[in-house]
VMD Tcl script that draws the C-alpha trace (Angstrom):
set ca {
  {8.90 65.92 -7.58}
  {6.09 63.64 -6.48}
  {4.67 63.38 -9.95}
  {8.10 62.66 -11.43}
  {8.48 59.76 -9.05}
  {4.91 58.52 -9.68}
  {5.37 58.62 -13.43}
  {8.70 56.67 -13.08}
  {7.00 53.99 -11.10}
  {3.73 53.82 -13.09}
  {5.05 51.61 -15.92}
  {6.12 48.97 -13.41}
  {3.34 49.02 -10.85}
  {0.45 50.86 -12.73}
  {-0.50 54.41 -12.36}
  {-3.28 54.10 -9.73}
  {-0.98 52.11 -7.27}
  {2.00 54.44 -7.97}
  {-0.27 57.45 -7.27}
  {-1.50 55.81 -4.05}
  {2.04 55.01 -2.81}
  {3.37 58.50 -3.53}
  {0.33 60.29 -2.03}
  {0.78 58.27 1.21}
  {4.49 59.33 1.18}
  {3.48 62.89 0.71}
  {1.12 62.72 3.65}
  {3.88 61.09 5.86}
  {6.44 63.74 4.84}
  {4.03 66.49 5.91}
  {3.13 64.81 9.13}
  {6.70 64.15 10.11}
  {8.03 67.33 8.67}
  {10.64 65.62 6.61}
  {11.64 65.92 3.03}
  {9.60 63.91 0.49}
  {12.84 62.44 -0.84}
  {13.82 61.10 2.52}
  {10.38 59.52 3.08}
  {10.36 58.04 -0.36}
  {13.82 56.63 0.16}
  {12.63 54.76 3.31}
  {9.88 53.01 1.33}
  {11.31 49.67 0.13}
  {8.58 49.25 -2.52}
  {9.44 52.58 -4.10}
  {13.16 51.97 -4.00}
  {12.75 48.50 -5.41}
  {10.37 49.68 -8.13}
  {12.88 52.28 -9.28}
  {15.90 50.10 -8.99}
  {17.87 51.93 -6.41}
  {17.84 54.78 -3.92}
  {20.24 56.69 -6.29}
  {17.70 56.35 -9.12}
  {14.98 57.54 -6.73}
  {17.00 60.67 -5.86}
  {17.50 61.39 -9.46}
  {13.72 61.58 -9.97}
  {13.50 63.86 -7.01}
  {15.95 66.37 -8.49}
  {14.53 69.45 -10.28}
  {15.84 68.24 -13.63}
  {13.30 65.42 -13.42}
  {10.23 67.61 -12.99}
  {11.01 71.02 -14.52}
  {10.99 69.55 -18.02}
  {11.22 72.24 -20.64}
  {10.18 75.18 -18.43}
  {13.64 76.81 -18.74}
  {13.85 76.80 -22.54}
  {10.19 77.77 -22.73}
  {10.82 80.81 -20.49}
  {13.96 81.72 -22.53}
  {11.93 81.71 -25.71}
  {9.16 83.84 -24.15}
  {11.70 86.44 -22.95}
  {13.40 86.52 -26.34}
  {10.10 87.19 -28.10}
  {9.31 90.09 -25.88}
  {12.84 91.46 -26.28}
  {12.41 91.26 -30.09}
  {9.00 92.92 -30.13}
  {7.80 94.30 -26.79}
  {4.60 95.83 -28.32}
  {3.43 92.63 -29.80}
  {3.29 90.95 -26.28}
  {1.41 93.51 -24.30}
  {-1.72 92.38 -22.51}
  {-4.75 94.35 -23.26}
  {-7.15 95.31 -20.46}
}
mol new
graphics top color blue
foreach p $ca { graphics top sphere $p radius 0.5 }
foreach p [lrange $ca 0 end-1] q [lrange $ca 1 end] { graphics top cylinder $p $q radius 0.2 }
display resetview
């Protein structure tokens, strides 16, 4: 989630600054034992950079950071089902 937010902010503020802002938010979330999304939404700079709290929350959703992992896992499973012997790890 943190990386998805950082990458969304990077084009507008530069990757180094976006990284710094998100890392600070991560530290704060850990220290306060709050969700990262809640800490990020309290940061006016982050909300303004992304356009709104709603857009920020969209970047915090799993759809924003899981990418193609679901389809990739599906293809791997299908390949093993088609030919289990071809996908056996050797010692």
